[in-house]
N, C-alpha and C positions, 0 to 999 in steps of 0.2 A: 353286218353292221346295222342292227336294228336300233340301238339306242344312240347312235352317233348324231352329232349335230352336223349341218351342212359343211362347215369348215373341215371337220374330221373326215367327212366323206370325199371332199375334194382333195384333201391331202392323201388319202389312201389311193384314190384313182390315179393321182399324179405319180405314184410309185409303180403303177402297172406298166408292163411292156405295152399292152394293147387292152381294148375292151370290146366285147361283143355282147349285144342284147337287143331288147326292144327298145321303142322310143321312151326312155325314162330319164330321170335326172342324172344317173350315173353315165349314161352315154353323153348327155349334154356337158357334163363335168369334163369327161375325157376330152371332148372336142375342145372345150375352153382352155385346157392346160396342154393342148398339143399332142395328146396320146392318139395313136391310130385307133380309129373306132369303126366298127361294122355294125349297122343296125339291120336286123333280121325282121322283115315285115311281111304281113299279108297284103292283099290288094288295098292300096290307097295311093292317091296321087302325091308325089313330093310336096312338102308344105313350105311356105315362105320362110319359116323359122328354122328349117333344117340347116345346120352348119354346113358351109360350102365344102369343107375338107372331110366330111363324114361320108362314108361309103355305105350305100343302101344295097342290101340283097333282098329282092322282092319276088314273091311267087304268088300264084292263085291261092295256095295253101302253105302254111309254114312248113308242113311235113314234106313239101316239094324241095326244100333247101337242105341238102345233105350237110351234116356237121363238117365233113371233110372239106367241103367248099368254103365254109366259114373260117376254118383253120388255115386253109391255104391263102386265103385273102389276108388274113391277120399276119401271116408270116411273110407275105410278099414284100 
């Protein structure tokens, strides 16, 4: 969705079963509309603005987080 406005992006994310990604607007939109969201991060402390119901998967390196673990958490 490269040419979408913010409202279109929020609408699209609201139709998703769940959302996984890095700390971007789409993840924040998913949390705002109540979609399950998994944030995959390298090393960093949790931030004050991280939504409370957003799940963080964190590792020393992103490659240490297997895709199967992300999928399992989304489907749980």
